[in-house]
C-alpha positions in Angstrom: 0.0 -0.2 0.1 1.5 3.2 -0.8 1.5 6.1 1.7 -1.0 8.8 1.5 0.6 12.3 0.9 -1.3 15.3 2.4 -0.7 18.7 1.1 -2.8 21.7 2.6 -5.9 22.8 1.3 -8.3 25.6 2.1 -10.3 22.8 3.8 -7.5 21.4 5.7 -7.0 25.0 6.8 -10.7 25.8 7.8 -11.0 22.8 10.0 -7.8 23.1 11.9 -9.2 26.4 13.6 -7.8 27.3 16.8 -10.9 28.8 19.4 -11.1 31.6 16.8 -13.6 34.3 18.0 -13.8 32.9 21.5 -10.4 33.5 22.5 -8.5 36.0 20.3 -11.4 37.5 18.1 -9.4 37.0 14.9 -8.4 34.0 13.0 -5.5 32.1 15.0 -4.9 28.7 13.5 -3.3 25.6 15.4 -2.9 23.0 12.6 -1.8 19.7 14.0 0.8 17.5 12.8 2.0 20.1 9.6 3.9 20.0 7.9 4.6 16.4 7.9 7.2 16.4 4.8 9.0 18.7 2.8 6.1 18.4 0.2 3.9 19.4 2.8 5.6 22.6 3.5 6.1 23.4 0.0 2.1 23.2 -0.5 1.9 25.5 2.6 4.2 27.9 0.8 2.2 27.8 -2.3 -1.5 28.5 -0.8 -1.1 30.4 2.3 0.9 33.7 1.1 -2.2 34.1 -0.9 -4.6 34.0 1.7 -3.4 36.9 4.0 -2.0 35.1 6.7 1.1 35.1 8.6 2.9 32.1 10.4 3.4 32.8 14.2 5.4 30.0 15.1 5.8 26.5 15.0 5.2 24.1 17.9 6.7 20.7 18.4 5.7 18.2 20.9 8.6 16.0 22.1 7.6 12.9 23.9 9.7 9.8 24.2 8.5 7.0 21.8 7.5 4.3 24.7 4.9 7.0 26.0 3.7 7.2 22.8 3.6 3.7 22.1 1.8 3.1 25.3 -0.8 6.3 24.5 -1.7 4.6 21.0 -2.3 1.0 22.6 -4.5 2.5 25.2 -6.4 4.4 22.6 -6.7 1.5 20.4 -8.8 -0.2 23.2 -11.6 2.1 22.4 -10.7 3.8 19.2 -12.1 1.2 16.7 -8.8 2.1 14.4 -6.9 -0.3 13.0 -3.6 1.6 12.9 -3.6 1.9 16.8 -1.0 -0.9 17.0 2.6 -1.2 17.5 3.5 -2.2 13.9 1.7 0.4 12.6 3.1 3.0 15.5 6.8 2.0 14.3 5.9 2.7 10.8 4.7 6.1 12.0 7.8 6.9 14.3 9.9 6.0 11.5 8.0 8.1 8.8 8.1 10.7 11.5 12.0 10.7 12.1 12.8 10.3 8.2 10.5 13.1 6.9 9.3 15.4 9.6 12.3 15.8 11.9 14.6 17.3 8.9 11.6 19.7 8.3 11.3 20.8 11.6 15.2 21.2 11.8 14.9 23.3 8.5 12.4 25.2 10.1 14.8 26.1 12.9 17.9 26.6 11.1 16.7 28.5 7.9 13.4 30.2 9.2 14.3 32.9 11.3 10.9 34.9 11.6 9.3 31.3 12.5 9.8 31.0 16.2 10.1 26.9 17.1 9.0 26.0 20.4 9.2 22.5 21.7 7.2 21.6 24.6 7.1 18.3 26.8 4.6 16.0 25.5 5.0 13.6 28.2 3.1 15.6 30.9 -0.1 14.8 31.3 -3.2 16.2 29.1 -3.8 19.4 30.9 -0.3 20.3 31.5 0.3 19.9 27.9 -2.7 21.9 26.9 -2.1 25.0 29.1 1.6 25.1 27.8 0.2 25.1 24.1 -2.0 28.3 25.1 0.8 30.0 26.7 2.9 29.9 23.7 -0.4 30.4 21.3 -1.1 33.5 23.8 2.7 34.9 23.1 2.5 33.9 19.5 -0.5 36.3 19.1 0.7 39.0 21.4 3.9 39.4 19.2 1.7 39.4 16.2 -0.5 41.9 17.7 2.6 44.5 18.3 3.8 43.5 14.5 0.6 44.5 13.2 0.6 47.8 15.5 3.8 48.7 13.9 3.0 48.3 10.7 -0.1 50.4 11.5 2.1 53.5 13.1 4.7 52.8 10.0 1.8 53.3 7.0 0.2 56.6 9.5 4.3 58.3 9.6 4.2 57.5 5.7 0.9 58.7 5.2 0.3 55.4 3.6 -3.8 55.7 4.2 -4.2 52.9 1.6 -2.4 50.4 4.0 -3.8 52.2 7.1 -7.5 50.9 5.6 -6.1 47.6 5.5 -4.9 47.2 8.7 -8.0 48.8 10.6 -11.3 48.3 11.0 -13.8 49.8 8.9 -15.4 51.7 11.5 -12.1 53.3 12.7 -12.1 55.2 9.0 -13.8 58.5 8.9 -15.1 60.0 6.0 
C-alpha cells in the first residue's frame, strides 16, 4: 500500500481553527501534525501567502517513543482504529524521524521569522494543553505588536491605503 501524501488545502485550514472568535477575536490556527514532510511545507508555501495569513510560530511536542506507544495502545482499546497497534506505530515513528524531523530542523535553522517552541509532550493532557495555550498567547501577543508597528508605519508614511487595510472599517472616517 502506498503512503498517502497530505498537502494543505483550504479545507484543511478551515477545519483546523484554534478557538477563533472565543479566545482572540481573529482567525488564529493551530494546525496539528503539519507539515509532515517537505511536500507539505511546499504546499503550505504555495497556498498560504495568497490567503493573507502569516506564520506566527511552530510548536513541536517532544515525547519519548515508549510513552507514545503506550498512549496509542490505550487509545486502540476504544478507538476502533485498525492502525492503533505497535506495528503501525513503529511505521509512524520511522516516518516522523525520516520525513518530519528534517522539516523541523530546517524551520529552526533557516526560517528566523518562525519561532519554533518545543513542548514536553510526556506530561499529562491538561499540562500540555496549558503550555500550548501559553505559547499560542505569546505568538498572538507578538503578532499584535507587529500589526501595531505596521499601523504606525502606515500613519508615519501617510500610506492611507495601507492604513485602511490594517484597521476595522468603523475606524475610518469619511
